[in-house]
A tleap script that builds the chain and sets N, CA, C and O, in Angstrom:
source leaprc.protein.ff14SB
mol = sequence {
  NMET PRO ASN ILE PRO MET SER THR LEU ASN
  MET MET MET ASP LYS CYS GLY LEU ILE ARG
  ILE PHE ALA ARG CYS ARG ARG THR ASN PRO
  PRO ALA ILE SER ALA ALA THR SER ASP VAL
  VAL LYS ILE GLY ALA PHE THR GLU GLU ILE
  TYR SER ASN VAL LEU PRO GLY ILE CYS ARG
  LEU THR ASP PRO ALA LYS GLY SER LEU ASP
  ILE ILE ASN GLY SER GLY TRP LYS ASP VAL
  VAL ILE TRP ASN PRO TYR GLY GLU THR GLY
  MET GLY TYR GLU GLY PHE VAL CYS CYS GLU
  SER ALA GLY LEU THR PRO VAL VAL CYS GLU
  PRO LYS GLY THR TRP ASP ALA THR MET ARG
  LEU VAL ALA SER PRO CLYS
}
set mol.1.N position { 90.141 112.128 90.159 }
set mol.1.CA position { 91.373 112.641 90.815 }
set mol.1.C position { 92.394 112.691 89.244 }
set mol.1.O position { 92.306 111.946 88.268 }
set mol.2.N position { 93.086 113.552 89.418 }
set mol.2.CA position { 94.095 113.740 88.103 }
set mol.2.C position { 95.059 112.904 88.165 }
set mol.2.O position { 95.144 112.351 89.261 }
set mol.3.N position { 95.938 112.554 87.282 }
set mol.3.CA position { 97.094 111.491 87.291 }
set mol.3.C position { 98.275 112.423 87.954 }
set mol.3.O position { 98.799 113.364 87.357 }
set mol.4.N position { 98.587 112.028 89.213 }
set mol.4.CA position { 99.621 112.701 89.864 }
set mol.4.C position { 100.668 111.702 89.964 }
set mol.4.O position { 100.393 110.505 90.052 }
set mol.5.N position { 102.106 112.234 89.954 }
set mol.5.CA position { 103.083 111.221 89.818 }
set mol.5.C position { 103.453 110.802 91.226 }
set mol.5.O position { 103.563 111.746 92.008 }
set mol.6.N position { 103.657 109.653 91.694 }
set mol.6.CA position { 103.930 109.015 92.912 }
set mol.6.C position { 105.136 108.866 93.404 }
set mol.6.O position { 105.924 108.303 92.643 }
set mol.7.N position { 105.547 109.195 94.456 }
set mol.7.CA position { 106.927 108.989 95.043 }
set mol.7.C position { 106.991 108.818 96.467 }
set mol.7.O position { 106.163 109.405 97.164 }
set mol.8.N position { 107.832 108.120 96.966 }
set mol.8.CA position { 107.857 107.736 98.501 }
set mol.8.C position { 108.902 108.078 99.099 }
set mol.8.O position { 109.969 107.580 98.740 }
set mol.9.N position { 108.858 109.002 100.149 }
set mol.9.CA position { 109.877 109.234 100.985 }
set mol.9.C position { 109.949 108.640 102.041 }
set mol.9.O position { 109.232 109.023 102.965 }
set mol.10.N position { 110.877 107.473 102.232 }
set mol.10.CA position { 110.704 106.545 103.381 }
set mol.10.C position { 111.595 107.262 104.627 }
set mol.10.O position { 112.783 107.586 104.642 }
set mol.11.N position { 110.672 107.366 105.544 }
set mol.11.CA position { 111.120 108.055 106.647 }
set mol.11.C position { 111.473 106.955 107.606 }
set mol.11.O position { 110.553 106.233 107.989 }
set mol.12.N position { 112.594 106.755 108.007 }
set mol.12.CA position { 112.937 105.720 108.879 }
set mol.12.C position { 113.596 106.173 110.202 }
set mol.12.O position { 114.783 105.959 110.448 }
set mol.13.N position { 112.791 106.780 110.997 }
set mol.13.CA position { 113.239 107.142 112.311 }
set mol.13.C position { 113.675 105.824 112.814 }
set mol.13.O position { 113.173 105.358 113.836 }
set mol.14.N position { 114.613 105.183 112.122 }
set mol.14.CA position { 115.122 103.800 112.237 }
set mol.14.C position { 114.077 102.804 111.550 }
set mol.14.O position { 114.469 101.692 111.196 }
set mol.15.N position { 112.911 103.149 111.383 }
set mol.15.CA position { 112.133 102.242 110.461 }
set mol.15.C position { 111.209 102.891 109.435 }
set mol.15.O position { 110.754 102.233 108.499 }
set mol.16.N position { 110.921 104.250 109.621 }
set mol.16.CA position { 109.988 104.692 108.733 }
set mol.16.C position { 110.547 105.342 107.470 }
set mol.16.O position { 111.746 105.601 107.362 }
set mol.17.N position { 109.770 105.566 106.644 }
set mol.17.CA position { 110.298 106.288 105.253 }
set mol.17.C position { 109.278 107.275 104.837 }
set mol.17.O position { 108.150 107.436 105.303 }
set mol.18.N position { 109.939 107.977 103.773 }
set mol.18.CA position { 109.086 108.871 103.087 }
set mol.18.C position { 109.515 108.533 101.413 }
set mol.18.O position { 110.680 108.222 101.168 }
set mol.19.N position { 108.722 108.600 100.551 }
set mol.19.CA position { 109.016 108.372 99.085 }
set mol.19.C position { 108.504 109.214 98.319 }
set mol.19.O position { 107.363 109.614 98.547 }
set mol.20.N position { 109.265 109.697 97.183 }
set mol.20.CA position { 108.768 110.539 96.217 }
set mol.20.C position { 109.882 110.557 95.176 }
set mol.20.O position { 110.958 110.111 95.576 }
set mol.21.N position { 109.832 110.969 93.972 }
set mol.21.CA position { 110.429 111.042 92.971 }
set mol.21.C position { 111.744 112.193 93.041 }
set mol.21.O position { 111.866 113.206 92.353 }
set mol.22.N position { 112.625 111.697 94.061 }
set mol.22.CA position { 113.418 112.746 94.632 }
set mol.22.C position { 114.754 112.829 93.827 }
set mol.22.O position { 115.468 113.829 93.748 }
set mol.23.N position { 114.974 111.623 93.248 }
set mol.23.CA position { 116.441 111.485 92.712 }
set mol.23.C position { 116.600 112.470 91.605 }
set mol.23.O position { 117.772 112.801 91.427 }
set mol.24.N position { 115.702 113.038 90.794 }
set mol.24.CA position { 115.693 113.872 89.810 }
set mol.24.C position { 115.659 115.410 90.179 }
set mol.24.O position { 115.563 116.228 89.265 }
set mol.25.N position { 115.734 115.816 91.479 }
set mol.25.CA position { 115.598 117.053 91.700 }
set mol.25.C position { 116.666 117.683 92.654 }
set mol.25.O position { 117.392 116.959 93.335 }
set mol.26.N position { 116.733 118.855 92.682 }
set mol.26.CA position { 117.917 119.567 93.678 }
set mol.26.C position { 117.594 119.481 95.133 }
set mol.26.O position { 116.533 119.894 95.600 }
set mol.27.N position { 118.523 118.943 95.816 }
set mol.27.CA position { 118.363 118.888 97.258 }
set mol.27.C position { 119.188 120.025 98.003 }
set mol.27.O position { 120.392 120.154 97.780 }
set mol.28.N position { 118.563 120.779 98.822 }
set mol.28.CA position { 119.295 121.690 99.621 }
set mol.28.C position { 119.344 121.253 101.092 }
set mol.28.O position { 118.257 121.110 101.651 }
set mol.29.N position { 120.231 121.072 101.643 }
set mol.29.CA position { 120.640 120.910 103.005 }
set mol.29.C position { 121.224 121.954 103.481 }
set mol.29.O position { 122.454 122.001 103.471 }
set mol.30.N position { 120.507 122.942 103.964 }
set mol.30.CA position { 121.357 124.334 104.232 }
set mol.30.C position { 122.582 124.063 105.016 }
set mol.30.O position { 122.679 123.261 105.945 }
set mol.31.N position { 123.629 124.928 104.466 }
set mol.31.CA position { 123.754 125.717 103.446 }
set mol.31.C position { 124.195 124.981 102.049 }
set mol.31.O position { 124.325 125.747 101.094 }
set mol.32.N position { 124.409 123.762 101.841 }
set mol.32.CA position { 124.759 122.942 100.809 }
set mol.32.C position { 123.590 122.788 99.814 }
set mol.32.O position { 122.432 122.693 100.220 }
set mol.33.N position { 123.938 122.761 98.403 }
set mol.33.CA position { 122.949 122.405 97.420 }
set mol.33.C position { 123.584 121.307 96.540 }
set mol.33.O position { 124.602 121.512 95.879 }
set mol.34.N position { 122.895 120.074 96.570 }
set mol.34.CA position { 123.418 119.043 95.839 }
set mol.34.C position { 122.361 118.390 95.162 }
set mol.34.O position { 121.247 118.844 95.423 }
set mol.35.N position { 122.416 117.262 94.206 }
set mol.35.CA position { 121.445 116.446 93.467 }
set mol.35.C position { 121.203 115.431 94.426 }
set mol.35.O position { 122.096 114.781 94.969 }
set mol.36.N position { 119.831 115.284 94.656 }
set mol.36.CA position { 119.428 113.977 95.378 }
set mol.36.C position { 119.691 112.761 94.865 }
set mol.36.O position { 119.426 112.655 93.667 }
set mol.37.N position { 120.145 111.786 95.416 }
set mol.37.CA position { 120.616 110.442 94.962 }
set mol.37.C position { 119.699 109.407 94.978 }
set mol.37.O position { 120.025 108.412 94.331 }
set mol.38.N position { 118.418 109.382 95.669 }
set mol.38.CA position { 117.592 108.458 95.925 }
set mol.38.C position { 116.185 108.921 95.922 }
set mol.38.O position { 115.992 110.042 96.393 }
set mol.39.N position { 115.224 108.292 95.498 }
set mol.39.CA position { 113.901 108.508 95.717 }
set mol.39.C position { 113.468 108.233 97.283 }
set mol.39.O position { 112.343 108.556 97.664 }
set mol.40.N position { 114.228 107.744 97.988 }
set mol.40.CA position { 113.689 107.336 99.286 }
set mol.40.C position { 114.694 108.174 100.414 }
set mol.40.O position { 115.922 108.082 100.411 }
set mol.41.N position { 114.022 108.873 101.220 }
set mol.41.CA position { 114.743 109.479 102.415 }
set mol.41.C position { 114.451 108.694 103.646 }
set mol.41.O position { 113.292 108.487 104.005 }
set mol.42.N position { 115.615 108.201 104.376 }
set mol.42.CA position { 115.572 107.669 105.441 }
set mol.42.C position { 115.981 108.608 106.492 }
set mol.42.O position { 116.951 109.316 106.220 }
set mol.43.N position { 115.383 108.763 107.731 }
set mol.43.CA position { 115.867 109.447 108.890 }
set mol.43.C position { 116.585 108.765 109.763 }
set mol.43.O position { 115.969 107.907 110.395 }
set mol.44.N position { 117.896 108.921 110.016 }
set mol.44.CA position { 118.634 108.278 110.768 }
set mol.44.C position { 119.690 109.283 111.499 }
set mol.44.O position { 120.569 108.916 112.279 }
set mol.45.N position { 119.452 110.492 111.133 }
set mol.45.CA position { 120.379 111.615 111.654 }
set mol.45.C position { 119.464 112.886 111.612 }
set mol.45.O position { 118.348 112.920 111.094 }
set mol.46.N position { 120.124 113.962 112.255 }
set mol.46.CA position { 119.064 115.267 112.068 }
set mol.46.C position { 118.986 115.556 110.617 }
set mol.46.O position { 119.885 115.436 109.784 }
set mol.47.N position { 117.661 115.990 110.434 }
set mol.47.CA position { 117.347 116.145 108.823 }
set mol.47.C position { 116.608 117.480 108.797 }
set mol.47.O position { 115.708 117.755 109.591 }
set mol.48.N position { 117.048 118.299 107.823 }
set mol.48.CA position { 116.618 119.563 107.362 }
set mol.48.C position { 117.200 119.555 106.023 }
set mol.48.O position { 118.374 119.772 105.720 }
set mol.49.N position { 116.043 119.227 105.133 }
set mol.49.CA position { 116.280 119.289 103.559 }
set mol.49.C position { 115.086 120.047 102.860 }
set mol.49.O position { 113.916 120.082 103.243 }
set mol.50.N position { 115.583 120.584 101.862 }
set mol.50.CA position { 114.542 120.939 100.773 }
set mol.50.C position { 114.711 120.524 99.511 }
set mol.50.O position { 115.788 120.676 98.936 }
set mol.51.N position { 113.636 119.938 98.927 }
set mol.51.CA position { 113.813 119.417 97.655 }
set mol.51.C position { 112.835 120.088 96.930 }
set mol.51.O position { 111.654 120.150 97.272 }
set mol.52.N position { 113.459 120.745 95.627 }
set mol.52.CA position { 113.014 121.689 94.790 }
set mol.52.C position { 112.355 121.132 93.570 }
set mol.52.O position { 112.957 120.207 93.027 }
set mol.53.N position { 111.176 121.545 93.016 }
set mol.53.CA position { 110.527 121.363 91.928 }
set mol.53.C position { 110.160 119.765 91.918 }
set mol.53.O position { 110.573 119.065 90.994 }
set mol.54.N position { 109.496 119.303 92.805 }
set mol.54.CA position { 109.247 117.808 92.917 }
set mol.54.C position { 107.609 117.556 92.903 }
set mol.54.O position { 107.120 116.429 92.816 }
set mol.55.N position { 106.776 118.874 93.008 }
set mol.55.CA position { 105.506 118.820 93.005 }
set mol.55.C position { 104.939 119.387 91.704 }
set mol.55.O position { 105.738 119.855 90.893 }
set mol.56.N position { 103.554 119.387 91.416 }
set mol.56.CA position { 102.603 118.536 92.090 }
set mol.56.C position { 103.148 116.968 92.104 }
set mol.56.O position { 104.002 116.532 91.332 }
set mol.57.N position { 102.466 116.205 93.157 }
set mol.57.CA position { 102.543 114.779 93.266 }
set mol.57.C position { 102.242 114.252 94.447 }
set mol.57.O position { 101.486 114.903 95.168 }
set mol.58.N position { 102.684 113.143 94.855 }
set mol.58.CA position { 102.258 112.568 96.029 }
set mol.58.C position { 103.700 112.148 96.670 }
set mol.58.O position { 104.638 111.606 96.085 }
set mol.59.N position { 103.613 112.559 98.071 }
set mol.59.CA position { 104.789 112.126 99.009 }
set mol.59.C position { 104.185 110.810 99.858 }
set mol.59.O position { 103.014 110.793 100.238 }
set mol.60.N position { 104.863 110.012 100.042 }
set mol.60.CA position { 104.270 108.732 100.991 }
set mol.60.C position { 105.192 108.624 102.010 }
set mol.60.O position { 106.362 108.301 101.808 }
set mol.61.N position { 104.653 108.917 103.270 }
set mol.61.CA position { 105.240 108.587 104.507 }
set mol.61.C position { 104.973 107.293 105.168 }
set mol.61.O position { 103.923 107.119 105.787 }
set mol.62.N position { 105.950 106.305 105.055 }
set mol.62.CA position { 105.614 105.061 105.474 }
set mol.62.C position { 106.161 104.493 106.963 }
set mol.62.O position { 107.201 104.983 107.403 }
set mol.63.N position { 105.614 103.686 107.566 }
set mol.63.CA position { 106.047 103.245 108.817 }
set mol.63.C position { 105.493 101.726 108.843 }
set mol.63.O position { 104.321 101.353 108.780 }
set mol.64.N position { 106.828 100.857 108.968 }
set mol.64.CA position { 106.220 99.334 108.664 }
set mol.64.C position { 105.244 98.922 109.893 }
set mol.64.O position { 104.405 98.036 109.732 }
set mol.65.N position { 105.389 99.601 111.126 }
set mol.65.CA position { 104.412 99.229 112.228 }
set mol.65.C position { 103.006 99.819 112.141 }
set mol.65.O position { 102.059 99.215 112.643 }
set mol.66.N position { 102.862 100.892 111.564 }
set mol.66.CA position { 101.656 101.486 111.448 }
set mol.66.C position { 100.818 101.734 110.113 }
set mol.66.O position { 99.616 101.998 110.119 }
set mol.67.N position { 101.558 101.623 109.038 }
set mol.67.CA position { 100.947 101.717 107.783 }
set mol.67.C position { 101.623 103.095 106.899 }
set mol.67.O position { 102.772 103.478 107.114 }
set mol.68.N position { 100.903 103.612 106.100 }
set mol.68.CA position { 101.370 104.859 105.454 }
set mol.68.C position { 100.291 105.988 105.332 }
set mol.68.O position { 99.082 105.763 105.385 }
set mol.69.N position { 100.874 107.276 105.156 }
set mol.69.CA position { 100.320 108.469 104.811 }
set mol.69.C position { 100.714 109.121 103.536 }
set mol.69.O position { 101.859 109.505 103.300 }
set mol.70.N position { 99.521 109.245 102.579 }
set mol.70.CA position { 99.897 109.894 101.274 }
set mol.70.C position { 99.590 111.279 101.690 }
set mol.70.O position { 98.601 111.565 102.364 }
set mol.71.N position { 100.567 112.229 101.221 }
set mol.71.CA position { 100.389 113.527 101.045 }
set mol.71.C position { 100.335 114.059 99.671 }
set mol.71.O position { 101.349 114.309 99.020 }
set mol.72.N position { 98.985 114.247 99.190 }
set mol.72.CA position { 98.693 114.722 97.975 }
set mol.72.C position { 98.560 115.908 97.516 }
set mol.72.O position { 97.605 116.634 97.790 }
set mol.73.N position { 99.582 116.239 96.715 }
set mol.73.CA position { 99.825 117.770 96.420 }
set mol.73.C position { 99.259 118.243 94.967 }
set mol.73.O position { 99.737 117.766 93.938 }
set mol.74.N position { 98.445 118.994 94.948 }
set mol.74.CA position { 97.828 119.333 93.709 }
set mol.74.C position { 98.410 120.561 93.143 }
set mol.74.O position { 99.625 120.618 93.331 }
set mol.75.N position { 97.909 121.561 92.506 }
set mol.75.CA position { 98.450 122.743 91.897 }
set mol.75.C position { 98.831 123.629 92.965 }
set mol.75.O position { 98.336 123.462 94.079 }
set mol.76.N position { 99.679 124.578 92.741 }
set mol.76.CA position { 100.204 125.537 93.709 }
set mol.76.C position { 101.753 125.091 94.312 }
set mol.76.O position { 102.705 125.858 94.163 }
set mol.77.N position { 101.864 124.094 94.837 }
set mol.77.CA position { 103.001 123.726 95.353 }
set mol.77.C position { 104.009 123.240 94.548 }
set mol.77.O position { 103.608 122.636 93.553 }
set mol.78.N position { 105.286 123.336 94.698 }
set mol.78.CA position { 106.441 122.828 93.943 }
set mol.78.C position { 107.485 122.266 94.740 }
set mol.78.O position { 108.289 121.470 94.256 }
set mol.79.N position { 107.515 122.582 95.773 }
set mol.79.CA position { 108.717 122.092 96.591 }
set mol.79.C position { 108.324 121.342 98.121 }
set mol.79.O position { 107.256 121.577 98.686 }
set mol.80.N position { 109.174 120.583 98.576 }
set mol.80.CA position { 109.169 119.710 99.759 }
set mol.80.C position { 110.029 120.066 100.733 }
set mol.80.O position { 111.212 120.189 100.416 }
set mol.81.N position { 109.633 120.300 102.080 }
set mol.81.CA position { 110.556 120.530 103.051 }
set mol.81.C position { 110.633 119.210 104.113 }
set mol.81.O position { 109.558 118.830 104.578 }
set mol.82.N position { 111.639 118.633 104.436 }
set mol.82.CA position { 111.737 117.472 105.261 }
set mol.82.C position { 112.599 117.943 106.535 }
set mol.82.O position { 113.758 118.346 106.440 }
set mol.83.N position { 111.878 117.839 107.743 }
set mol.83.CA position { 112.726 118.134 108.909 }
set mol.83.C position { 112.518 117.079 110.026 }
set mol.83.O position { 111.409 116.627 110.308 }
set mol.84.N position { 113.549 116.759 110.575 }
set mol.84.CA position { 113.269 115.882 111.877 }
set mol.84.C position { 114.450 116.110 112.790 }
set mol.84.O position { 115.596 115.928 112.380 }
set mol.85.N position { 114.185 116.510 114.031 }
set mol.85.CA position { 115.410 116.725 114.964 }
set mol.85.C position { 116.012 115.555 115.615 }
set mol.85.O position { 116.347 115.630 116.797 }
set mol.86.N position { 116.193 114.368 114.861 }
set mol.86.CA position { 116.747 113.113 115.276 }
set mol.86.C position { 117.682 112.977 116.415 }
set mol.86.O position { 118.748 113.582 116.296 }
set mol.87.N position { 117.510 112.389 117.350 }
set mol.87.CA position { 118.251 112.229 118.577 }
set mol.87.C position { 117.890 113.324 119.704 }
set mol.87.O position { 118.318 113.269 120.857 }
set mol.88.N position { 117.120 114.234 119.247 }
set mol.88.CA position { 116.703 115.095 120.406 }
set mol.88.C position { 115.562 114.778 121.042 }
set mol.88.O position { 114.493 115.166 120.570 }
set mol.89.N position { 115.609 113.985 122.273 }
set mol.89.CA position { 114.372 113.159 122.764 }
set mol.89.C position { 113.533 114.232 123.444 }
set mol.89.O position { 112.308 114.108 123.473 }
set mol.90.N position { 114.166 115.321 124.013 }
set mol.90.CA position { 113.147 116.319 124.421 }
set mol.90.C position { 112.133 117.019 123.514 }
set mol.90.O position { 111.159 117.657 123.914 }
set mol.91.N position { 112.484 116.820 122.250 }
set mol.91.CA position { 111.705 117.174 121.231 }
set mol.91.C position { 110.921 116.279 120.727 }
set mol.91.O position { 110.195 116.653 119.806 }
set mol.92.N position { 110.841 114.897 121.165 }
set mol.92.CA position { 110.153 113.894 120.609 }
set mol.92.C position { 110.381 113.306 119.373 }
set mol.92.O position { 109.512 112.574 118.900 }
set mol.93.N position { 111.502 113.533 118.728 }
set mol.93.CA position { 111.903 113.003 117.455 }
set mol.93.C position { 111.560 111.892 116.953 }
set mol.93.O position { 111.359 111.779 115.744 }
set mol.94.N position { 111.437 110.881 117.812 }
set mol.94.CA position { 110.958 109.577 117.389 }
set mol.94.C position { 109.455 109.431 117.185 }
set mol.94.O position { 108.988 108.330 116.891 }
set mol.95.N position { 108.645 110.558 117.337 }
set mol.95.CA position { 107.259 110.483 117.080 }
set mol.95.C position { 106.748 111.209 115.675 }
set mol.95.O position { 105.627 111.139 115.170 }
set mol.96.N position { 107.734 111.815 115.275 }
set mol.96.CA position { 107.265 112.678 114.063 }
set mol.96.C position { 108.255 112.882 113.128 }
set mol.96.O position { 109.440 112.769 113.440 }
set mol.97.N position { 107.800 113.249 111.709 }
set mol.97.CA position { 108.658 113.778 110.864 }
set mol.97.C position { 107.731 114.916 110.103 }
set mol.97.O position { 106.569 114.709 109.751 }
set mol.98.N position { 108.426 116.115 109.918 }
set mol.98.CA position { 107.824 117.107 109.099 }
set mol.98.C position { 108.102 117.034 107.801 }
set mol.98.O position { 109.248 117.187 107.378 }
set mol.99.N position { 107.052 116.788 107.022 }
set mol.99.CA position { 107.033 116.986 105.563 }
set mol.99.C position { 105.933 117.827 104.879 }
set mol.99.O position { 104.781 117.456 104.651 }
set mol.100.N position { 106.452 118.947 104.611 }
set mol.100.CA position { 105.781 120.140 104.190 }
set mol.100.C position { 105.626 120.350 102.605 }
set mol.100.O position { 106.581 120.186 101.846 }
set mol.101.N position { 104.571 120.660 102.243 }
set mol.101.CA position { 104.402 121.172 100.829 }
set mol.101.C position { 104.841 122.667 100.792 }
set mol.101.O position { 104.435 123.438 101.662 }
set mol.102.N position { 105.561 123.029 99.922 }
set mol.102.CA position { 106.041 124.666 99.854 }
set mol.102.C position { 106.195 125.041 98.782 }
set mol.102.O position { 106.390 124.273 97.841 }
set mol.103.N position { 106.144 126.298 98.676 }
set mol.103.CA position { 106.310 127.330 97.563 }
set mol.103.C position { 107.458 127.859 97.776 }
set mol.103.O position { 107.272 128.604 98.738 }
set mol.104.N position { 108.670 127.936 97.423 }
set mol.104.CA position { 109.717 128.623 98.091 }
set mol.104.C position { 110.087 129.514 96.901 }
set mol.104.O position { 111.138 130.112 97.127 }
set mol.105.N position { 109.574 129.780 95.750 }
set mol.105.CA position { 109.572 130.766 94.728 }
set mol.105.C position { 108.478 131.646 95.023 }
set mol.105.O position { 107.342 131.253 95.288 }
set mol.106.N position { 108.910 133.059 94.963 }
set mol.106.CA position { 107.769 133.838 95.292 }
set mol.106.C position { 106.557 133.962 94.192 }
set mol.106.O position { 106.763 133.861 92.983 }
set mol.107.N position { 105.402 134.171 94.711 }
set mol.107.CA position { 104.152 134.199 93.856 }
set mol.107.C position { 103.832 135.544 93.771 }
set mol.107.O position { 103.819 136.208 94.807 }
set mol.108.N position { 103.556 136.085 92.632 }
set mol.108.CA position { 102.986 137.461 92.540 }
set mol.108.C position { 101.659 137.484 92.161 }
set mol.108.O position { 101.309 136.999 91.085 }
set mol.109.N position { 100.769 138.073 93.045 }
set mol.109.CA position { 99.253 138.249 92.680 }
set mol.109.C position { 98.806 139.588 92.561 }
set mol.109.O position { 98.918 140.491 93.389 }
set mol.110.N position { 98.246 139.616 91.344 }
set mol.110.CA position { 97.763 141.073 91.135 }
set mol.110.C position { 96.621 141.579 92.193 }
set mol.110.O position { 95.992 140.827 92.938 }
set mol.111.N position { 96.478 142.978 92.115 }
set mol.111.CA position { 95.267 143.315 92.965 }
set mol.111.C position { 94.119 142.445 92.740 }
set mol.111.O position { 93.772 142.252 91.574 }
set mol.112.N position { 93.478 141.890 93.702 }
set mol.112.CA position { 92.278 141.051 93.439 }
set mol.112.C position { 92.587 139.671 92.769 }
set mol.112.O position { 91.690 138.923 92.380 }
set mol.113.N position { 93.723 139.429 92.676 }
set mol.113.CA position { 93.980 138.129 92.222 }
set mol.113.C position { 93.986 136.978 93.069 }
set mol.113.O position { 93.724 137.269 94.236 }
set mol.114.N position { 94.221 135.646 92.840 }
set mol.114.CA position { 94.246 134.676 93.725 }
set mol.114.C position { 95.339 133.798 93.374 }
set mol.114.O position { 95.880 133.849 92.269 }
set mol.115.N position { 95.688 132.964 94.321 }
set mol.115.CA position { 96.674 131.921 94.383 }
set mol.115.C position { 96.193 130.583 94.963 }
set mol.115.O position { 95.998 130.534 96.177 }
set mol.116.N position { 96.023 129.694 94.348 }
set mol.116.CA position { 95.697 128.480 94.941 }
set mol.116.C position { 96.462 127.463 95.045 }
set mol.116.O position { 97.291 127.260 94.158 }
set mol.117.N position { 96.366 126.670 96.057 }
set mol.117.CA position { 97.172 125.393 96.297 }
set mol.117.C position { 96.400 124.371 96.887 }
set mol.117.O position { 95.617 124.699 97.778 }
set mol.118.N position { 96.502 122.940 96.472 }
set mol.118.CA position { 95.697 122.097 97.220 }
set mol.118.C position { 96.532 120.973 97.834 }
set mol.118.O position { 97.619 120.703 97.322 }
set mol.119.N position { 96.087 120.298 98.906 }
set mol.119.CA position { 96.881 119.184 99.587 }
set mol.119.C position { 95.835 118.309 100.078 }
set mol.119.O position { 94.803 118.920 100.354 }
set mol.120.N position { 95.805 117.273 100.236 }
set mol.120.CA position { 95.127 116.225 100.836 }
set mol.120.C position { 95.805 115.135 101.465 }
set mol.120.O position { 96.795 114.614 100.951 }
set mol.121.N position { 95.302 114.756 102.584 }
set mol.121.CA position { 95.976 113.750 103.345 }
set mol.121.C position { 95.171 112.487 103.378 }
set mol.121.O position { 93.998 112.572 103.744 }
set mol.122.N position { 95.765 111.101 102.971 }
set mol.122.CA position { 94.984 109.928 102.885 }
set mol.122.C position { 95.827 108.982 103.743 }
set mol.122.O position { 96.927 108.638 103.312 }
set mol.123.N position { 95.368 108.511 104.991 }
set mol.123.CA position { 95.983 107.559 105.815 }
set mol.123.C position { 95.448 106.067 105.390 }
set mol.123.O position { 94.300 105.774 105.058 }
set mol.124.N position { 96.566 105.220 105.487 }
set mol.124.CA position { 96.107 103.622 105.186 }
set mol.124.C position { 96.800 103.005 106.451 }
set mol.124.O position { 98.003 102.746 106.433 }
set mol.125.N position { 96.175 102.824 107.322 }
set mol.125.CA position { 96.659 102.180 108.539 }
set mol.125.C position { 96.913 100.848 108.112 }
set mol.125.O position { 96.416 100.356 107.098 }
set mol.126.N position { 97.828 100.162 109.029 }
set mol.126.CA position { 98.140 98.799 108.682 }
set mol.126.C position { 97.210 97.901 109.142 }
set mol.126.O position { 97.350 96.698 108.918 }
savepdb mol mol.pdb
quit
């Protein structure tokens, strides 16, 4: 496996977290744009954020009760989108967080060209 930088985005739907090297990237919380101030994102309110140019690398979703999930992103992906409808019980907010590998910059493929992106999920139950 290539040497991929590690970060953890600590998702704390009161206890969970997600870790990644976010503090050095641009954060978009639509419609505002700001610099991220921490490598750890804790979910304690409605969350809809885009972290630009943080990949390739690893995002780690942690839950003290269940363990962790590494989202290992290889080539192709550059951005991360994090979303949770915190407080919306009808949407089951306490049971999930969306952490998507994304490519928010358009990719141009020539005719018969290809674009490749890789992602691997590795669970480490407690």
